[in-house]
C-alpha positions as a printed NumPy array, in Angstrom:
array([[-32.825, -30.683, -46.55 ],
       [-30.065, -33.064, -45.351],
       [-30.466, -34.703, -41.971],
       [-27.209, -32.989, -40.79 ],
       [-28.981, -29.626, -41.034],
       [-31.254, -30.683, -38.186],
       [-30.229, -31.67 , -34.67 ],
       [-31.942, -33.134, -31.632],
       [-33.086, -31.185, -28.593],
       [-30.273, -32.379, -26.343],
       [-27.591, -31.317, -28.802],
       [-29.33 , -27.985, -29.454],
       [-29.462, -27.239, -25.736],
       [-25.829, -28.28 , -25.336],
       [-24.656, -25.945, -28.103],
       [-26.578, -23.024, -26.595],
       [-25.968, -23.896, -22.957],
       [-29.646, -23.445, -22.067],
       [-32.407, -25.351, -20.314],
       [-35.336, -27.031, -22.161],
       [-37.796, -24.214, -21.431],
       [-35.397, -21.663, -22.955],
       [-35.089, -23.685, -26.145],
       [-38.879, -23.927, -26.34 ],
       [-39.092, -20.148, -25.866],
       [-36.772, -19.629, -28.846],
       [-39.046, -21.845, -30.915],
       [-42.235, -20.054, -29.819],
       [-40.685, -16.689, -30.741],
       [-39.821, -17.938, -34.219],
       [-36.071, -17.761, -33.659],
       [-35.526, -21.495, -34.191],
       [-37.333, -23.658, -36.757],
       [-38.515, -27.059, -35.559],
       [-39.893, -30.192, -37.261],
       [-40.79 , -33.752, -36.246],
       [-38.001, -36.331, -36.392],
       [-38.729, -38.618, -39.382],
       [-37.245, -41.543, -37.423],
       [-39.337, -40.856, -34.316],
       [-42.371, -38.545, -34.651],
       [-42.468, -38.176, -30.857],
       [-39.163, -36.247, -30.973],
       [-38.401, -32.855, -32.513],
       [-35.473, -31.701, -34.577],
       [-34.129, -28.155, -34.559],
       [-32.578, -26.313, -37.463],
       [-28.819, -26.326, -36.91 ],
       [-28.272, -23.018, -38.707],
       [-30.708, -21.265, -36.371],
       [-28.956, -22.732, -33.34 ],
       [-25.566, -21.608, -34.708],
       [-26.869, -18.061, -35.317],
       [-28.251, -17.87 , -31.794],
       [-24.975, -19.139, -30.336],
       [-22.961, -16.528, -32.236],
       [-25.315, -13.757, -31.13 ],
       [-25.08 , -14.873, -27.502],
       [-21.276, -15.049, -27.661],
       [-21.026, -11.597, -29.211],
       [-23.425, -10.158, -26.635],
       [-21.48 , -11.798, -23.819],
       [-18.211, -10.288, -25.024],
       [-19.761,  -6.83 , -25.226],
       [-21.28 ,  -7.16 , -21.766],
       [-17.995,  -8.387, -20.32 ],
       [-16.177,  -5.383, -21.785],
       [-18.826,  -3.035, -20.431],
       [-18.777,  -4.678, -17.005],
       [-14.987,  -4.539, -16.86 ],
       [-14.958,  -0.863, -17.806],
       [-16.526,   0.179, -14.503],
       [-13.724,  -1.395, -12.447],
       [-10.412,   0.291, -13.385],
       [-11.139,  -0.573, -17.028],
       [-11.297,   1.4  , -20.224],
       [-12.547,   5.03 , -20.109],
       [-16.339,   5.227, -20.323],
       [-16.972,   8.945, -20.883],
       [-15.175,  12.028, -22.152],
       [-13.881,  14.647, -19.729],
       [-11.532,  17.629, -20.021],
       [-11.097,  17.996, -16.253],
       [ -8.259,  15.696, -15.261],
       [ -6.071,  12.872, -16.509],
       [ -3.205,  10.636, -15.4  ],
       [ -0.321,  10.42 , -17.859],
       [  3.211,   9.139, -17.468],
       [  2.734,   8.544, -13.766],
       [  1.642,  12.141, -13.064],
       [ -1.735,  13.841, -12.811],
       [ -2.87 ,  16.897, -14.732],
       [ -5.74 ,  19.305, -14.09 ],
       [ -6.937,  20.574, -17.466],
       [ -3.436,  20.09 , -18.831],
       [ -1.663,  21.653, -15.839],
       [  0.675,  19.504, -13.735],
       [ -1.056,  19.078, -10.361],
       [  2.264,  18.704,  -8.523],
       [  3.436,  22.041,  -9.876],
       [  0.105,  23.645,  -8.977],
       [  0.512,  22.357,  -5.416],
       [  3.638,  24.482,  -5.089],
       [  1.848,  27.787,  -5.648],
       [ -1.915,  27.474,  -5.956],
       [ -4.835,  27.459,  -3.508],
       [ -7.816,  25.128,  -3.581],
       [-10.013,  28.022,  -4.699],
       [ -7.766,  28.665,  -7.69 ],
       [ -7.646,  24.99 ,  -8.623],
       [-11.426,  24.751,  -8.243],
       [-11.858,  27.528, -10.818],
       [ -9.382,  25.794, -13.107],
       [-11.225,  22.463, -12.835],
       [-14.526,  24.181, -13.646],
       [-12.926,  25.752, -16.701],
       [-13.233,  29.242, -15.237],
       [-10.741,  32.004, -14.761],
       [-10.32 ,  35.373, -13.095],
       [-11.352,  36.379,  -9.587],
       [-13.459,  34.114,  -7.419],
       [-17.191,  34.813,  -7.485],
       [-19.134,  33.774,  -4.404],
       [-21.695,  34.913,  -1.908],
       [-20.497,  36.275,   1.435],
       [-23.887,  36.225,   3.162],
       [-23.806,  32.514,   3.931],
       [-25.926,  31.105,   6.766],
       [-24.283,  29.682,   9.862],
       [-23.256,  26.033,   9.47 ],
       [-25.176,  23.258,  11.235],
       [-24.398,  23.08 ,  14.935],
       [-23.054,  20.169,  16.944],
       [-21.904,  16.779,  15.816],
       [-18.554,  16.03 ,  14.218],
       [-17.1  ,  17.501,  11.03 ],
       [-18.45 ,  14.708,   8.849],
       [-22.001,  15.086,  10.15 ],
       [-21.955,  18.847,   9.673],
       [-20.711,  18.47 ,   6.091],
       [-23.564,  16.094,   5.254],
       [-26.125,  18.366,   6.895],
       [-24.826,  21.488,   5.147],
       [-24.989,  19.915,   1.685],
       [-28.363,  18.301,   2.397],
       [-29.848,  21.639,   3.433],
       [-28.66 ,  23.223,   0.193],
       [-29.739,  20.238,  -1.906],
       [-33.255,  20.565,  -0.509],
       [-33.751,  24.144,  -1.723],
       [-31.249,  24.938,  -4.507],
       [-32.665,  25.006,  -8.056],
       [-31.727,  22.398, -10.661],
       [-28.427,  23.121, -12.397],
       [-29.683,  22.204, -15.866],
       [-30.258,  25.253, -18.045],
       [-28.818,  27.702, -15.508],
       [-26.808,  30.753, -16.497],
       [-23.07 ,  29.876, -16.429],
       [-22.252,  32.909, -14.294],
       [-24.919,  31.956, -11.745],
       [-23.521,  28.419, -11.634],
       [-19.998,  29.777, -11.094],
       [-21.166,  31.827,  -8.106],
       [-23.058,  28.835,  -6.718],
       [-20.057,  26.555,  -7.2  ],
       [-17.657,  28.83 ,  -5.327],
       [-20.199,  29.428,  -2.582],
       [-20.815,  25.71 ,  -2.168],
       [-17.108,  25.109,  -1.548],
       [-17.225,  27.753,   1.182],
       [-20.339,  26.155,   2.673],
       [-18.447,  22.866,   2.997],
       [-15.527,  24.649,   4.626],
       [-17.837,  26.486,   7.029],
       [-19.39 ,  23.169,   8.06 ],
       [-16.035,  21.526,   8.752],
       [-14.603,  24.583,  10.526],
       [-17.802,  25.039,  12.524],
       [-18.178,  28.712,  11.648],
       [-18.598,  31.072,   8.704],
       [-15.21 ,  32.486,   7.773],
       [-13.353,  34.489,   5.187],
       [-10.008,  34.177,   3.502],
       [ -8.279,  31.209,   1.936],
       [ -9.763,  27.827,   2.771],
       [ -6.486,  26.342,   3.999],
       [ -6.008,  29.225,   6.429],
       [ -9.553,  28.881,   7.721],
       [ -9.027,  25.187,   8.4  ],
       [ -5.649,  25.809,  10.023],
       [ -7.247,  28.399,  12.313],
       [-10.126,  26.067,  13.229],
       [ -7.638,  23.291,  14.066],
       [ -5.409,  25.453,  16.217],
       [ -2.478,  25.797,  13.812],
       [ -2.893,  29.458,  13.007],
       [ -3.135,  30.856,   9.463],
       [ -0.125,  31.496,   7.277],
       [  2.244,  29.036,   8.988],
       [  3.927,  25.81 ,   7.867],
       [  0.906,  23.736,   8.94 ],
       [ -1.452,  25.874,   6.903],
       [  0.803,  25.514,   3.871],
       [  0.797,  21.733,   4.217],
       [ -3.001,  21.825,   4.309],
       [ -2.979,  23.98 ,   1.164],
       [ -0.745,  21.509,  -0.676],
       [ -2.904,  18.61 ,   0.439],
       [ -6.11 ,  20.244,  -0.755],
       [ -4.642,  20.955,  -4.192],
       [ -3.304,  17.415,  -4.609],
       [ -6.671,  15.918,  -3.614],
       [ -8.919,  18.243,  -5.633],
       [ -9.755,  15.689,  -8.321],
       [ -8.759,  12.243,  -9.461],
       [-10.494,  11.453, -12.703],
       [-13.614,   9.257, -12.653],
       [-13.342,   7.787,  -9.157],
       [-16.42 ,   6.46 ,  -7.365],
       [-17.453,   9.765,  -5.791],
       [-16.901,  11.783,  -8.993],
       [-18.973,   9.257, -10.936],
       [-21.737,   9.45 ,  -8.333],
       [-21.724,  13.24 ,  -8.656],
       [-21.938,  12.975, -12.447],
       [-24.836,  10.522, -12.295],
       [-26.783,  12.964, -10.118],
       [-25.822,  15.906, -12.334],
       [-26.929,  14.043, -15.468],
       [-30.513,  14.215, -14.178],
       [-30.29 ,  18.01 , -13.886],
       [-29.918,  17.941, -10.1  ],
       [-28.523,  20.98 ,  -8.289],
       [-24.803,  21.323,  -7.689],
       [-25.427,  20.763,  -3.983],
       [-27.301,  17.526,  -4.712],
       [-24.472,  16.338,  -6.964],
       [-21.887,  17.193,  -4.304],
       [-23.989,  15.357,  -1.724],
       [-23.986,  12.277,  -3.967],
       [-20.204,  12.54 ,  -4.15 ],
       [-19.897,  12.904,  -0.381],
       [-22.114,   9.867,   0.139],
       [-19.855,   7.748,  -2.065],
       [-16.772,   9.12 ,  -0.331],
       [-18.114,   8.018,   3.064],
       [-17.667,   4.334,   2.22 ],
       [-14.757,   2.425,   3.777],
       [-13.338,   1.603,   0.328],
       [-13.044,   5.276,  -0.62 ],
       [-12.818,   8.016,   1.994],
       [-12.631,   5.474,   4.786],
       [ -9.052,   4.486,   3.937],
       [ -7.436,   6.696,   6.65 ],
       [ -9.345,   4.811,   9.355],
       [ -8.017,   1.513,   8.002],
       [ -4.492,   2.941,   7.972],
       [ -4.855,   4.06 ,  11.577],
       [ -5.857,   0.496,  12.499],
       [ -2.768,  -0.81 ,  10.717],
       [ -0.576,   1.669,  12.594],
       [ -2.091,   0.431,  15.864],
       [ -1.311,  -3.161,  14.884],
       [  2.277,  -2.15 ,  14.101],
       [  2.59 ,  -0.426,  17.472],
       [  1.312,  -3.51 ,  19.263],
       [  3.107,  -6.249,  17.313],
       [  5.967,  -4.355,  15.72 ],
       [  5.94 ,  -3.179,  12.057],
       [  7.48 ,  -6.27 ,  10.464],
       [  5.431,  -8.851,  12.383],
       [  2.264,  -6.86 ,  11.726],
       [  2.894,  -6.794,   7.978],
       [  3.961, -10.453,   7.956],
       [  0.732, -11.409,   9.726],
       [ -1.356,  -9.503,   7.213],
       [  0.404, -11.136,   4.29 ],
       [  0.057, -14.582,   5.838],
       [ -3.681, -14.034,   6.286],
       [ -4.027, -12.56 ,   2.775],
       [ -5.332,  -9.307,   4.255],
       [ -5.07 ,  -5.938,   2.562],
       [ -2.357,  -3.455,   3.484],
       [ -4.162,  -0.109,   3.28 ],
       [ -2.281,   3.026,   2.315],
       [  0.146,   1.406,  -0.107],
       [  0.077,   0.89 ,  -3.862],
       [ -2.321,   2.35 ,  -6.411],
       [ -3.681,   0.82 ,  -9.655],
       [ -3.056,   4.027, -11.631],
       [  0.5  ,   4.477, -10.373],
       [  2.55 ,   1.266, -10.657],
       [  5.727,   3.252,  -9.893],
       [  4.245,   5.016,  -6.864],
       [  1.607,   7.656,  -6.187],
       [  3.196,  11.032,  -7.079],
       [  0.788,  12.883,  -4.793],
       [  2.045,  10.937,  -1.792],
       [  5.686,  11.456,  -2.765],
       [  5.147,  15.205,  -3.193],
       [  3.414,  15.55 ,   0.184],
       [  5.703,  13.254,   2.187],
       [  8.715,  15.231,   0.953],
       [  7.38 ,  18.291,   2.808],
       [  7.218,  16.98 ,   6.371],
       [  8.661,  14.305,   8.623],
       [  6.055,  11.609,   9.304],
       [  5.743,  10.385,  12.907],
       [  8.146,   7.568,  13.796],
       [  5.355,   4.957,  13.79 ],
       [  4.396,   5.871,  10.234],
       [  8.009,   5.963,   9.054],
       [  8.667,   2.505,  10.522],
       [  5.497,   1.121,   8.962],
       [  6.415,   2.545,   5.579],
       [  9.852,   0.934,   5.733],
       [  8.393,  -2.428,   6.726],
       [  5.797,  -2.438,   3.951],
       [  8.25 ,  -1.348,   1.264],
       [ 10.752,  -3.997,   2.391],
       [  8.143,  -6.779,   2.431],
       [  6.07 ,  -5.895,  -0.636],
       [  7.864,  -3.219,  -2.646],
       [  4.717,  -1.094,  -2.529],
       [  5.106,   2.663,  -2.131],
       [  2.78 ,   4.73 ,   0.062],
       [ -0.262,   6.311,  -1.599],
       [ -2.021,   9.59 ,  -0.876],
       [ -4.181,   8.018,   1.843],
       [ -1.066,   7.112,   3.828],
       [  0.429,  10.562,   3.314],
       [ -2.823,  12.247,   4.342],
       [ -3.114,  10.155,   7.509],
       [  0.523,  10.705,   8.419],
       [  0.155,  14.445,   7.876],
       [ -2.913,  14.619,  10.096],
       [ -1.072,  12.764,  12.834],
       [  2.02 ,  14.919,  12.444],
       [  0.05 ,  18.158,  12.762],
       [ -2.082,  16.881,  15.627],
       [ -5.317,  17.393,  13.697],
       [ -8.703,  16.079,  14.851],
       [ -9.377,  12.378,  14.302],
       [-11.714,  12.959,  11.361],
       [ -9.476,  15.579,   9.711],
       [ -8.266,  13.227,   6.921],
       [-11.865,  12.645,   5.808],
       [-12.686,  16.348,   6.146],
       [ -9.672,  17.401,   4.064],
       [-10.513,  14.796,   1.451],
       [-14.162,  15.899,   1.32 ],
       [-13.463,  19.633,   1.023],
       [-10.77 ,  19.138,  -1.608],
       [-12.739,  16.634,  -3.653],
       [-15.845,  18.831,  -3.485],
       [-14.032,  21.08 ,  -5.966],
       [-13.77 ,  18.135,  -8.336],
       [-17.362,  16.983,  -7.787],
       [-18.67 ,  20.406,  -8.712],
       [-16.485,  20.551, -11.822],
       [-17.71 ,  17.114, -12.912],
       [-21.319,  18.103, -12.216],
       [-21.019,  21.22 , -14.367],
       [-19.271,  19.357, -17.191],
       [-21.85 ,  16.563, -17.119],
       [-24.686,  19.096, -17.166],
       [-23.158,  20.828, -20.169],
       [-23.047,  17.536, -22.067],
       [-26.818,  17.15 , -21.744],
       [-26.444,  13.36 , -21.531],
       [-28.292,  11.226, -18.992],
       [-26.1  ,   8.518, -17.44 ],
       [-28.283,   5.441, -17.61 ],
       [-26.364,   2.174, -18.155],
       [-28.097,  -1.162, -18.65 ],
       [-27.914,  -4.068, -16.224],
       [-26.904,  -7.557, -17.377],
       [-29.719,  -9.666, -15.972],
       [-28.575, -12.805, -14.131],
       [-31.779, -13.617, -12.237],
       [-34.354, -16.387, -12.799],
       [-35.22 , -17.044, -16.416],
       [-38.247, -15.256, -17.826],
       [-40.37 , -15.694, -20.914]])
């Protein structure tokens, strides 16, 4: 065999980009042929074709892993779902325009739609009293945790039983936030608990908000709910997984960041506050959205229904003038809460109750698929073998 078909150790390592011990491991596993160097028996030569094959395999594997890694961060779709999609700058719940649904529908109706159900709501009315004390967020966690500890696994359950459990679970969340067991439409119950009174303009704004927030494709909390559901966990456990993901500052914590920005704008003035953030390369929460380059339609639909407080209006103008970014749903939700004089944690509570409808729908759909969500990790630790 010609000398060119064999290369030295240094060149072999250079072509593969590996350390000496890795090259020796390839040899010991029979993946690279080796022979003594005829010119210097103390040195070894490695078959060039084997090195080339290994390099190609590594490059192909790296490309696949890079695609897979990129898919979990606003990348290509990673699983099939019939629940919701974004198309042409608008969002659709099972083919129905969410903005049009927000004009007429309740969260309960949208929840049934997302689950693929129809007809009258099925739920239990003999619900236990919600956890006492604490704030709305704490009570929501406690209520779901109590159910997750005793509810049966969802896998293999009768669809009708799951439908009743799903509707009841949404009421349990509402009870926890409101601080009492109630009846009637969820938006009216929340309006009553927050001193707005049912059936008024404030209650209708809450209704619209809940519908617009009910689901948003495979966001972090929906994915967390699906991972839990893929193991056969109960609907309550899946919803609890979703709520846990929502609690992070980069998801449901956005309203708090927006409130901080509003405080900065009050103290420094809107334009100086935005200029300072841009100069320091800091984020401007509440504006822009990766899925909506032309503006978040949910925010536009909600902001068209009320007059934001002057501080929020001035901030919006300053951000749009400086960056061209339009407000997103987090900004609209925070402005609405401020406008209605809702409790401090109301934006999170509204988000959690609304999105619970989506978590449950994703949990049921994932359970019906029968697939376990179990991705592989690309190991980057110390070399082994």
